N, C-alpha and C positions, 0 to 999 in steps of 0.2 A: 865439561865444566872443571875448572881448576879447583882443587881442594887444598885446604890448609890443615896442618897437623899440630893442634895445640898440645901443650903438655899440661896435664892436670894431676893433682895429688888427691888420692882417695885413701880413706882408712881401709885396712885389710878387709873388714867386714863389708864395706861398701863394694869393694872390687869383687869379692867373692859372690855377693848377691847379684851383681851385674853379670858376672861370668856365668852363674847358674841360669839366669834369665836368658842370656844370649844363647846358651846351649839349648834351652827349651825352644827358642824361636829359630834355631839353626842359623844364627847370625854371629858375627864376631862382636866383641865388646865395643870396638870402634864403631861398627855399623849400628849397634844398638844405641850408643850414645848419640850418634848422628840422627837416628830416628827420633829420639827423645827431644833433641834440640829443635828439630823441624816441627814436631807436634806442638811444642811449647810456643814457638814463634808464630805458627799458624793460629793458635788460640789467641795469642796477644793481638794479632791483626784483626781477628773477628771481634774481640772485645773492644778494640779501639774504634772499629767501624760502627759497632752497635752503640757505643757511647756518643759518637758523632751524630748518628741517626736519632738517638733519643733526645739529644740537645736540640737538633734542628726540628724536632716534632712540635716544639712550642711556637715556631715561626708561623704567623698567620692566625693564631688562636683568637686574636681579638678582631678578626675581620667581621664586619657587620654591615648590614644595609642602612643602619641608623647613622646618619652623618653627624648628628649633633653630639654623639658620645665623645668624640675627640675634643669638642669645644666645652662640654660640661662635665668632663671626667672628674674634676675636683668635687663638684656637687654630688655626683653619684657615689664617689668614694666616701664622702662625709656621711651621706645617708646610710651607706652600708655599715660604716663604723658605728653610727648612732643606733641602728637596728640591732647590731651585735651586742652592744652594751645594755640594751633593754632586755635581753634574754636572760 
């Protein structure tokens, strides 16, 4: 796999913290940053899939064997609103 080498600017404290963590993990700073980017992008992918799944979970919620609901939905909605106002 071809890799790119981006140039980034870090504050000295940020670089020192990364260097210390990289040493603990026996990795280079470059490898550690690559690991962090991969983890972040993997998490984004999971979150995006989850939100698509959550959105699609509402599809078909109104399925019913009662065929007149689609014809009388205004009536049923009005009754629901009226009942709610009586409470």
